[in-house]
Every structure is written in structure tokens, then in C-alpha cells.
C-alpha positions, 0 to 999 in steps of 0.5 A, spaced: 499 499 499 505 504 501 508 503 495 501 504 491 500 510 494 507 513 492 506 511 486 500 514 484 503 521 487 508 520 482 503 520 475 501 527 480 506 530 479 507 527 472 500 531 470 502 536 472 509 538 470 506 535 462 500 541 463 505 546 466 509 544 459 503 544 455 501 551 458 508 553 457 507 552 448 501 555 448 505 562 450 509 561 446 505 559 440 501 566 442 508 570 441 509 567 434 501 568 431 502 575 435 509 576 431 507 581 424 509 576 419 514 577 413 511 574 409 512 577 401 505 576 400 504 582 404 507 585 399 505 590 393 502 585 387 507 584 383 507 589 376 501 593 380 502 600 381 501 602 388 496 607 386 491 601 382 488 599 390 485 604 394 485 606 401 480 602 403 484 596 400 488 595 405 485 598 410 480 592 409 486 588 409 489 590 415 483 589 419 481 583 416 488 581 419 487 584 426 480 580 427 484 574 425 490 576 430 484 577 436 480 571 435 487 567 436 489 571 442 481 570 445 482 563 444 489 562 446 487 566 452 481 561 453 486 555 453 491 558 458 484 561 463 483 553 462 489 551 464 491 555 470 484 552 473 487 546 471 493 546 475 490 550 481 485 543 482 491 539 481 495 543 486 489 542 491 490 534 490 496 535 491 496 538 498 491 534 500 495 527 499 502 530 501 497 533 508 494 525 509 497 521 513 500 517 512 504 510 515 511 510 520 514 506 514 513 512 509 514 517 514 520 515 516 522 515 508 520 521 505 521 527 511 528 528 513 531 532 518 534 537 513 527 536 508 526 543 505 519 547 508 513 546 503 511 554 503 516 558 500 514 563 505 517 558 510 523 556 507 525 564 506 525 564 514 529 559 515 535 562 512 534 568 515 534 563 521 540 560 519 544 566 516 544 569 524 540 575 524 538 573 530 542 568 534 549 566 533 551 558 530 555 555 534 561 553 529 567 549 530 573 555 530 576 560 527 576 559 520 569 556 520 566 564 522 565 567 514 566 575 515 562 581 513 564 586 508 564 593 510 562 599 506 560 607 504 557 610 500 563 610 495 568 604 497 568 598 499 573 595 505 575 587 503 579 582 506 579 577 500 584 582 496 589 577 491 594 579 487 589 584 484 584 587 489 585 594 494 584 592 500 580 599 499 576 600 493 571 602 489 566 597 487 568 597 479 563 592 476 557 593 474 553 588 477 556 590 485 554 598 483 548 595 482 546 590 488 549 596 493 545 602 489 539 597 491 540 595 497 541 603 498 535 605 495 531 599 499 533 601 506 532 608 504 524 606 502 524 602 508 526 609 513 522 612 510 515 609 508 515 606 516 512 599 517 508 598 524 512 593 526 518 597 525 516 601 532 516 609 530 511 613 532 506 616 527 503 622 532 507 628 529 508 624 521 510 632 520 515 632 524 518 625 521 524 626 517 527 623 510 533 620 510 537 620 504 543 618 501 548 623 504 545 620 511 548 613 510 554 613 515 556 605 513 554 599 512 556 591 511 554 584 509 557 578 507 554 571 502 554 564 505 553 560 500 547 556 502 543 561 505 544 568 502 547 574 502 545 579 509 546 586 509 545 591 515 546 598 514 546 604 518 543 612 517 544 617 521 543 625 522 549 630 522 551 631 528 546 626 531 547 620 535 540 617 534 542 612 528 538 608 524 539 600 522 536 597 516 537 589 516 536 586 509 537 579 506 538 577 499 536 568 500 538 567 492 532 571 490 529 578 491 531 582 496 527 581 502 526 586 509 528 583 515 528 589 520 529 596 521 530 599 528 532 605 532 539 605 535 541 610 541 548 611 542 548 618 546 549 614 552 552 609 550 560 610 554 566 606 552 571 603 556 578 604 552 582 597 556 589 599 554 595 594 558 601 596 558 608 595 560 614 599 558 613 603 551 613 610 554 613 613 549 608 609 544 604 612 550 604 619 549 603 618 542 596 614 544 594 619 549 595 624 543 590 620 539 585 619 545 585 626 546 583 629 538 578 623 538 575 622 545 575 628 549 576 633 544 569 629 539 566 625 542 566 624 550 563 618 550 568 614 554 573 611 559 579 610 558 582 604 563 591 603 564 594 597 567 600 599 567 605 591 569 611 592 572 615 599 576 619 601 570 615 607 566 609 608 572 611 615 574 612 617 567 605 615 565 602 617 571 604 623 570 600 624 563 594 622 564 595 628 569 597 632 564 592 630 560 586 631 566 588 638 568 588 640 560 582 637 558 579 637 565 577 630 562 577 625 570 574 619 566 581 615 566 583 609 571 590 606 572 591 601 575 599 599 577 598 591 578 606 589 580 607 582 576 610 580 568 606 582 563 601 579 561 595 581 555 590 578 557 591 578 565 591 586 564 584 585 560 581 582 565 584 586 571 582 592 567 574 589 565 574 588 573 576 594 574 570 596 572 563 598 578 558 601 575 555 595 573 554 593 565 558 597 560 562 596 552 568 595 553 573 596 547 580 592 548 585 596 545 593 595 545 598 601 545 600 602 538 592 603 535 590 609 533 583 610 532 577 614 528 570 617 532 567 613 526 570 607 530 567 608 537 560 609 533 561 602 529 563 600 536 558 602 539 553 599 533 555 592 532 555 590 540 550 588 543 550 586 550 547 579 550 546 577 543 552 581 539 561 582 540 564 585 534 570 583 532 572 589 528 579 587 522 584 592 523 588 595 517 596 594 520 601 598 517 607 596 514 614 598 516 615 605 514 622 604 512 620 599 507 615 603 505 618 610 504 624 608 502 628 611 508 625 612 515 627 619 514 623 620 509 618 617 511 610 622 513 608 623 519 603 618 523 597 621 520 599 621 513 601 614 513 593 612 515 590 610 508 589 604 506 595 602 500 596 595 498 603 597 499 602 600 506 599 595 510 594 588 510 588 587 513 590 584 520 585 577 519 589 573 523 588 578 530 583 576 535 586 582 540 582 588 537 574 587 540 568 591 542 564 587 548 559 588 553 563 587 560 557 582 562 559 577 555 565 576 557 564 575 565 560 571 562 562 567 557 568 566 562 574 571 560 580 570 558 585 564 560 590 566 565 594 560 564 597 563 558 603 568 559 606 573 553 604 574 547 597 572 544 594 564 543 589 569 549 586 573 544 583 567 540 581 562 546 577 568 548 574 569 541 572 561 540 569 561 546 564 566 544 563 562 537 561 556 540 556 560 544 550 563 541 553 570 541 552 573 533 560 574 532 562 581 527 567 580 524 569 585 518 575 590 516 573 597 518 577 603 516 578 607 522 582 602 525 589 602 524 595 598 527 601 603 527 608 598 525 612 598 531 619 592 531 616 586 534 621 581 539 619 574 540 622 572 546 625 566 547 620 564 553 614 564 548 612 556 547 612 553 540 606 556 538 607 563 540 613 564 537 610 561 531 605 565 531 610 572 533 614 570 526 608 569 523 606 576 525 613 579 525 614 577 517 608 580 515 608 585 518 614 588 515 612 590 507 608 588 502 609 581 497 613 586 493 617 590 498 619 584 501 620 581 493 625 587 492 629 586 499 630 578 496 633 579 490 635 586 492 643 584 490 641 581 484 637 588 481 644 592 484 647 587 480 643 588 473 643 595 474 651 596 474 652 591 469 647 597 465 650 602 466 657 599 465 654 598 458 653 605 457 659 608 460 662 602 455 658 603 449 663 607 443 661 614 441 659 616 435 
């Protein structure tokens, strides 16, 4: 009996397919009939002058031909309507057969856990759930996460560059331009014409502000082969701390709205935590950037410096006090620690030093340069008990190699460019992160057994990947790692030492510049030969 039921269902499906193909053929025949004929019979009879037949003759021919086409079209329309009715009836019959309760043996053969839903809307919503819009997916390692690419109204910041693409590009390909333009227009339409579910108050419609492309601040997207493309765009008015967030999804089909929400950032304080040991000159450079961005522009930050060891502590304390006096800024904490330096330990101490409830934390290094736009990005991409943000930093190469000589290098502020020979996206680094203190404590923080350089950042990152929190990973244009010479200590474990050497090698110069250094002797020998040939060439 089960096999007979399956055979009957298969016959209905073949009949359904046949009717559909017949409908397509009839539509094709209709188009052929409606196409004007190029037959010679429609031309003037040979040997007869055009004025032999009057105007009424040709009007009659046209009218007759038009009536013939109209009759044919009416006939095809009737056939199409009949076929549609039959298709609808067959669809209802198939649906009734599928809804019937089948024996347990057949049900086990025809239904699986990953079976696609029969309803298209249900399937599209299932794709949205898989795309980590609402909750994070548990991932086995840092290599399983698909990062986002970020973009502005004119630039795209991409991790995958190969040998021809650049870290910062205009969307050159027409399909990419059209895609981003479509997404932008759809987002603006959603914001300017909100639904009831968007939570926009309708009490004072005259005061509603219209958003334009000029209010777009940043966006990001990623494509996963088995799900589709997820987009997130942010808009804000000039000098406003209130943002509009629009989430869109393209499940390998038309663009779908997921949601549109408001994000108010005026009360979002960022606690910037910097672990430090020595490097007093670099810290002075960091404070210069901190003054310009955090104090003079943003003013919604707290600085926590965890300093290891006594050497240089007095200079760091004096620098902080001087900044406090000159800027009337008191939102900072200096935590001296008489221990051997450990980055994870320092960040953990800084997180526990905050005693005012939950707060957004930015784990930062002293050689990081950030912009005002990054602080807003940090606030927008992290949410307590929901999302943590792991930006990809643009790491600058050794200026002595990039500019030919350390003395020829411009000031640090002028080196902050996204060029292939100037730096690279540090996609293997997970040290810079924005996350809420509550999430950090709930996940268990750092592995404090790790000493020295690296590894502890990756361990924390893996914890979040294996949780239900959403991990946002994307290149950020306003976050730079300034070059400094790396020292890989002998006390590091083999894994730490390997990672340190790998970071040191990649931090020096681009592929082409390193190649020029490797083959420098060969190049110089070639230049000497060319110079000798030029000098020994007999004069004419």
C-alpha cells in the first residue's frame, strides 16, 4: 500500500509537469501568432502600382488581419485560463495528498530533519534564521566564521584581495555597484516609509525626518553559499547620536526586509582598556590620539590603563595627570600591577576595575590609532547578551621600507591610508574587540594561565564562536595598527613563538616590497651591468 500511494503521487506530479509544459508551449505559440509576419504576400502584388488599389483596400486588409489576431488571442487566453484552473485543481489535490497521514514507515522515508519547507515564505524565514540575524550559530573554530565586508557610499573595504584587488576599492564591477545601489535604495525606502512593526511613532507625522543617501554612515554585508547575502546599513542625521539600522537579506532571490530599528548611542559609554608595560613614548603618541578623538570630539569614554611593573610608571602617571589638567578630563583609571606582563591578565584586571554596572569595553593596544567613526561603529555592532564585535584592523607596514627611508616617512597621521603597499588587513589578529562587560564575565574571560604574547585572544574568540552570541567580524576603515618592531622572546611556547614570527614577517612589508629586498643584490648587479654598458658604449 505505501508503495502504491507513492506511485500515485508520482503520477500526479508528472501530470502536473505536463500541464505546465503545455501552458508554456501555448504561450510560445501565442507570441508567434502576435508577431508581425514578414511574408511576401503582405507586400504589393508584383507589377501593380501602389495607386491601383485605393486606401479602403489596404484598410480592409489590416482590419481583417487584426480580427484574425484578436480571435487567435482570445482563443489562447481561454486555453490559458482553463490550464490555470486545472493547475490550481491539481495543486490542491497534491496538497491534500501530502497532508494525509501516511504510515510510519513511509513517513520515515520521506521526511528528514533538513527537508526544505513546502511553503516558500517559511523557507525564506528559515534561511534568515540560518544567517545569524537573531542568534549566533555555534562554530567549531575561528576559520569557520564568514567575515563581513564593510562599505561606505563610495568605498568597499574587503579582506580577500588576492594579487590584484586592493584593501580599499570603489565597486568597479557593474553588478556590484548595482547591488549596493539597490540595497541603499531599499533601506531608504524602509526608513522613510516605516511599517507599524518598525516601532516609529505616528503621533507627529509632520515632524518625521526624511533620510537621504547623504545620511548613510556605514554598512556591511556577507554572502554565504548555502544561505544568501545579509546586509546591515546605518543612517544618522548630522551631529546626531541616534542611528537608524536597517537589516536586509537576499536568500538567492529578491531582496527581503528583515527589520528596521533605532539605535540611540548618546548614553553608551566606552571603557577603553589598555594593558601596558614600558613603551612610554608610544603611550604619549596614544594619548595624543585619545585627546583629539575621545575628549575633544566624542566625550563618552573612560580610559583604563593597566600598567605592569615599576619602570616607566611615574612617566605614565604624569602624562595622564597633565592630560587631565589641560582637558578638564577625569574619566580615567590607572591600575598599577607589580607582575610580569600578560595582556590577558591586564585586560581582565581592567574589566574588573569597573564598578558601575555593565559597560561597553574596547580592548585596545597602545600602538592602535582609531577615529571618531570607529567609536560609533563599536557602539553599533555590540549589544549585551546578543552581539560581540571583532573588527579587522588595518596594519601599517614598516615606514622605512614603504617610503625608502625612515627619515623620509611622513608623520604618523599622514601614513593612515588603505593602500596595498602601505599595509594589510590583519585578519589573523583577534586582540581588538568591542564587547560588553557582562558578556565577557559570563563567557569566562581570558585564560589567565597564558603568559606573554598571543593565543589568549584566540581562546576568548573561540569561546564566543561556540556560544549563542552573534560574532561580527568585518574590516573597519577607522582602526589602524601602527608599525613597531616586534621582539619574539625565547620564553614563549613554540605555538606562541611561531605566531609571533608570523606576525613579525607579515608586519614588515608588502609582497612586492619583500621581493625587492630578497632580490636586492641581483637588482643591484643588473644596474651595475647596465651602467657599465652605457659607459663603455663607443661614441658615434
